[in-house]
N, C-alpha and C positions, 0 to 999 in steps of 0.2 A: 273647980273646972266644970265647964258646961257639958251637958250630956250630948254625945254625938247623935246626929239625926237618925242614922240607921247603923246596924252592926254589919260586920263583914259577912256573916252568914245570911243576913237579910239581903245584902247586895247581890249575892249569888242567886238567891231565890228570885230576885227581881229580874234576873237575866242580864245583869250589867255587862256591857261590852268593854273589855280591857284594851289597853293600847297595843299589846302584842297581837292579840286576835284581830283587832282592827287593821293593823298594818299588814299582817300576813294573809288573812282570809278575805279581806275586802279591798283594801287599797292596792296591794300588790297584784291581786288576782283580777280585779275588775277595772283598774285604771292603767291603761297603757302609758308608759312614760313619755311617748312621743306627743301625747295630748296635753301634758302638764303645762307647757308654755301658754296654752290657750287660757288658763285660769291663773297662772302665776304672774302674768303680765296684764294689768288692768286695762291697758290700751288695746291689747289684742282681744280681750274679753268684750270690750265695748264695741269694737269694730265688728266682731263676730255677731254680737247681739243685734246690731243694726242690719246685718245681712239676713238674719233669721226673723226680723221684725219683732224682736223681743224688746219691750220698752226699757229704756235705761236713761239716766240723767243726761241731758244734752251736752255734747262735747263742744266747747268754745274754741280752744286751740291747744297746741302741744308745743312745748319748748324742748328742743333736742340738743342745742349747742350753747356753750357758755356765752358766746358773743351775742346771742339773741337777747340776753338778759339786760344789756345796757340800755335798750330802748323799750323795755317791756311796758312802761307806763302808757305808751301809745295803744297797745293792744288791750290794756285794762281800762282805757279812758271811758268806755261806754258801759262798763260793768259795775253796778252798785253792789252786787253780791255775787259770790262765786266760791268754789271749792278748789283748792290747789293741793294736788296729791302726787306722790311718786307712783309710777306705773308698776314697780316691783316691790312696793312696800308691803308689810304684813303687820297684823295686830294693831292697825290704826296708826302706826308710826308715820310721822311726816305729813299728816293731813292738816292743812290749815284752812279754817272755815272763816270766810269774811261775810258778815251779814249786812253791812252798810258802810256808809262813809260820813265823815265829819270834816268838811273842807278837803285838805290834801291828805288826810289820814284815813286809814281803814279800820273798821270796827270788827273785832273778832267776836266769835260766839259767846265768849266769856264777858264781853263788854270792854275788854282792853283795847287800847288804840295802838296801831303800828303805822309806820310810814313806808314809802316805796323802797327805802333802803332795806328795811326788814324783809319785804317781799323778795327783793333781789337776792339777799343773803340766803333765804329759805330755798329759792329756786336753785341757787348755786350748790347748796348742800344736797339737794335731790339729785342733780345731775352728777355730782361726785360720788353718789352711791351711799350716802350716809344712812339712808333708811331702807335700802334695798336688801334683798336676800343675798347673803354672802358678800355684801359690799360691792357688788358689780355696778358699773356705770348705768345710769338710769335716764329716763326722760320725765319731764314734769307735765301733768295733765291739768288743764283748767276746764272745769265743767260747771253746769248749772247747780245752784244751791236748791236743795229740796225744800219745797214749801211745807211747813209743819202742818200735818193733818189735824183738824180740830178734835178728832176722836181721842187724841193722845194728850190733850190739855190736862195738866196736873199729874201726868204720869212719867215725866222725864225732866231732868235737870240740864238745861242748856242744849244738849245734843238731841239729834233726831233719832227716835227709836228705830230699830230694824228687826226684821223677822228672819230667823235662821231656820231653814227647813232642810233636813237630811233627805236626800233622794237616792234611792238604791234601784238600779236597773230601770230607772224612769218612774218609780213608784215613791211618792212621799211616804216616809215612815215615821217621822217625828218632827215636831216643831216647837219653837219657843220664841218669845218676844224678849228683846234685850233693851232695857231702859237705863239711860245714863243717870248718874248720880253725882253729887259733889265729890264723893270719894273717888269716882272714876274720872274726874276732871272733865265731865261732859261727854265722855266717850262711852259707846255701848260695848265695853270690853269687860267681860265677867271677871277676869283675873285682876283687873284694876278696881273692882268694886261696883260694877254695874249690876242691876237687878235682872235676873232671868225669870221669865214667867212661862211655865209650861203651857202649851196650847193643845186642846183636844183636836184631833185630826178631823172629826166629823163636823165641828162647828166653829172652831177658832176661839172657844171660851177658855178662861183661865182654869187650870187644874191645880197647880201649885206655884209658889214663887219662892225664890231663894236669893240671898246675897252672901258672898263669900262661903257658899256651900251650905248655908243654914237657912231654914224656913223663915219667911217673914210674911206678914199680912198687909202691911202698909208701906207705901213708898217712903224711904227714910228721910227724904227732903221735903216732900209735899204733903205727906200724911194721907194721900188718897188710897182707898181700899183697892188692892190689886185683884181681889176676887170678882170685882165688877167688870173686869176687862172681857170684852167679846169683840173680836175683829169682824167687821162687816165685809161683805164681798169675799168671804173666805175661799170659796171654790175657785174664784179667779186667781187668787194668790197662789193656791196649790197648783193650778194649771200653769202659771208662769214658771214655777219651780220645776215642774215635770218637763216642760219644754227645754230646759237647760240640758237635760240628758241627750235629747235629739241633737242639740246644738253642738255639744262637746264630745259626745261618744264616751264620756267618762261614766263608769257604772256606779261609783260611790262618791257623791259630792255634797258639800254644804252650800246652799244657795242663800245669799243675804239679800233681802228685799225690803225696800222702804216704801211708805205710802205718801205720795205727794197729794196735797190738798186739791190740786187742779188736774194733774195728769194720772192719778191713780197709782197702782202698784208699779214699782220700777226696780229692775235688777241693779243692785249696787255692786256686788262682786260675787265671785265663785271661789270655792276652796276645795282642792283635791285631797286635803288632809284635815277634814273638820274635827274639831275637838270633841271631847266626850262629856263635857259638863251639861249638855242638853239632857242627859239622863237624870241628873240631880234635879233639874228644874221640873221634869215631868214625873219624878218619883217612880220611875220604872226603867228597865233596861232596854237597850236597842236590840240585843241579840235575838230574842224570839221573833221579832218582826223581820229582821234581816234574814233569818233562816227560813221563815215562812215564804218570803218572796223568792229566796234562792231555790227552794224546792218546788216552786211552781213550774208548770210546763209552759215555757215561753217560746214555743216553736214558731209562732207567727207574731209579727210585730203589732202590738196594740197601739192605738193612738193615745196621745197625752190625756184626752178627755176620759177615755176608758180607764186608764191607769189611775187617774185621780178619783174617779167614782168608785173604783175597787177599793182603794186605800181608805176613803171616807167611810165606806160600808164595813170593810173588814176590821178596822181598828176602832170603830165607833163604840162597841160594847165595852172595850177596855177603858175608854175615856169616861163613859158614863159610870162604870163600876167604880172607877177611882174617885170620881167626885162624890158618889153616894157614900163610899167608905169614909171620905173625909168629913162629910156632913154628919155621919154617925159618930 
């Protein structure tokens, strides 16, 4: 049996945030339930982002009723590539990515070919609630496909990488890059086998990387060194994440951001109940950072730029110390 990465005692020393503490002390306390629909529904998130001038993949159209599906080929006629997703889906379920066409057929991100009948069936399943939370009726969103940024060439299998940033009371507190693999079927889902890369808040450089909760140094499919990763334009990415607090009034959120080759950072979606695996990819716990922000005097409202600069400075030494320790 392989040796575990860290012991339970070490996890406590790292200040690991547990699920109960997350739910009681942070989600229940800082996220008013009336605001949850703003992030649980991707269409509402997108429309809200447009209102606040937060960049997000362009919305092409929305399918709300089953009768609309019978003539859907007319609306898709001018789209060579697109993403079809449920508004209320979670964990990447129900997302269909079309990267091109071959005659009357559509090319999926995996290279597989499907036809308009497959598109109609998928839309019908979305509307029926097959992928939505609690199986409730849903709507189908068709949006622009993200153009793969060249900085990620060799670091992802089929799918587009995304950056998860935990934002607490408007302050970015931890970040990671999620890279798709063959094991995750091209999806940036850690539970399915995607690679998580912890990112230093001061610079966007790689701190650690893990797959299935265990440390790795190379991407399992491409062999590229993960330690070479450093995200350019890092402050702008943190700023986008911080602005989502002002946009939603949710105190504890996970922001998922993608980098478009032409449009730059784009908000993909928000999560009012972000998972805890980001701590494994960073090799440290969230709790000390959360308590630090919690105990700050926040009597006046700081701008997003000020909050980002504070986080980059306050948590910079921790990132540097971690990397130095790893090098030793």
